[in-house]
N, C-alpha and C positions, 0 to 999 in steps of 0.2 A: 477540345470538349467545351460545349458552352457552358456557363453557370443558368440554371432555371432561378430566377430571380424572383419570379412567380413561387415557386414551392417556398423559397424561403419568406417574402412574404405569407404566407399562406401558413407557414409553419410558426414563426421566430417573431413578424413584424404584428401591422396593423395597431390599433388600439389598444393593446394590451400591453404593448412594446414601448407604447409612449407615456402610457400610465405606471409601469415597471421603470422610465427611467427616470420619471417626475419624481417618483417614490425615494429612488434611490441620488437624487439630488437635494432632496427637502432632509434626509435621513444620512448624511454625511458623506453618500456616493458609494456607503457600505464597502470599505476601505475592508482589504482584509490584511487580516495581523496575526501575525506567526506567533506560532504556541512560545510562549518562555520556555527554556529549560526546565527539565524537571521530571520527576516520576508522575505518570500517570495510570488510572486503574483503567484497562481496558477488555473488550472485546473483540476475538481474531473475527472479523466477516467478510473477509476476501483473502486469497492466496490463489496463485495460478503463475504461470508461465506466458509471460509477452515477449513484445519487442522493443529493443530500447530506440532511441534516436535514430540511433548507426544502424539497424539492423540487427542488431545482437542478442539472444536470449537473456531475459532480463528475468527474476523473482520478482513480483510483485506482491506487496503484501498489506491489505488494511487493516486496522484497526480501528474500532469507536472507542470513544472516552467513555466511560458507565457514572462517571460520579465528579462530583466540583464545581468548579466553577466554569470549564472550559466543556462541560459535560454536552455530547452528542459529535465534538468536533473528531475530525479523524486526523491519526500520524498514520505515514505512507512508509511501506520498506520497500525499496528500490535494490537490488543488487543484481549487475549485470552478471552471467551463470555462463562461462566459456573462458575458453584456451586463450591467452592476449596473442599478438601478434610474434612473440616470442617461446607461445608454444608453452607458457606458466599458466598452472591451473590456481595460482594463488583466489580467483575471484567464485571462483568453483568452491575451491574449499571454506571462505567465507560464507557465505550461502549456504550450505550444510553447517558449519558449526551456527548460523543465526538458527536456521530451523529445529536442530538439534536444540537447544537452547531452550526452543519452547514445548519441549517436554509432552509433547503431542500422542506421541509414538517411540517407542525404544530408541536408545540411536543408531542401533543396527537395519532398522526397516529405514532411516531417514538417509538412503543414499544414495548415488547415480553412477549410473553403468553404463553411461553413454547414449542411452534411447531418451529424447528427451518427451515422447508425448508420455512414455511409462512416467518418466519424472513430473511432468502436467498433472497426469493421473493420482500422483505422490501429494503434489501440493494439493487438489482439490479433495481429497480422502482427508488430509491434515486437516482444512478448515472448515469439510462438513464434521468431522468426528468434533472439533473444537467448538463448534456452534452445538450437537447432541449434548453433548455433556455440560455443556451451560459453561467452559471453562473462560475464566477471565485474568490478566496478567498484569504484571505491576512493568509496565514500560520506564525508561528513562529515553529518554531525549534530551541531545545535546546538540550543538550545533558546530562541525570542524569543517572551517572555512565555509566554502559553497555548498558542503554535504550535510546532509542531516543523519545524525547515528542514531540509530536503535539497537537498545541493550535491554533483553527481558532479566528482570531481576527479581521478581517474586514470578507465583503461579498460586491462583486461586481455584477450585471447584464448588 
């Protein structure tokens, strides 16, 4: 399979790419700085089932910070959602616990019956409900080693 360099040039290259590079160099390179640990007021913008780098099902959520110094930045929730090689379903339980902590639906409605397509529909419904209701969440972010942990600590509507 050959790479279509011309397509990349048209979509991402040209004078605009050179100008953007120049701007980044003049403005310190636009380095990414990680959000400090702490509590952030957020809205849920995305919640869906995706795939991990290893090809495993993964809950993927995106929360947008709505106030303060870091307004408009995002917090991301990623949780592998399947049994491990030993058959342990701890990651499924952990994912369900987080989803229930959002309190978008009753705990009994936030469940997994083994059907991933149905579970993805639940996630999409949760995100839609949170948006329609204008829900906001106090999310506590903490770095645990190489992983970021998110915990819901408050709810606002």
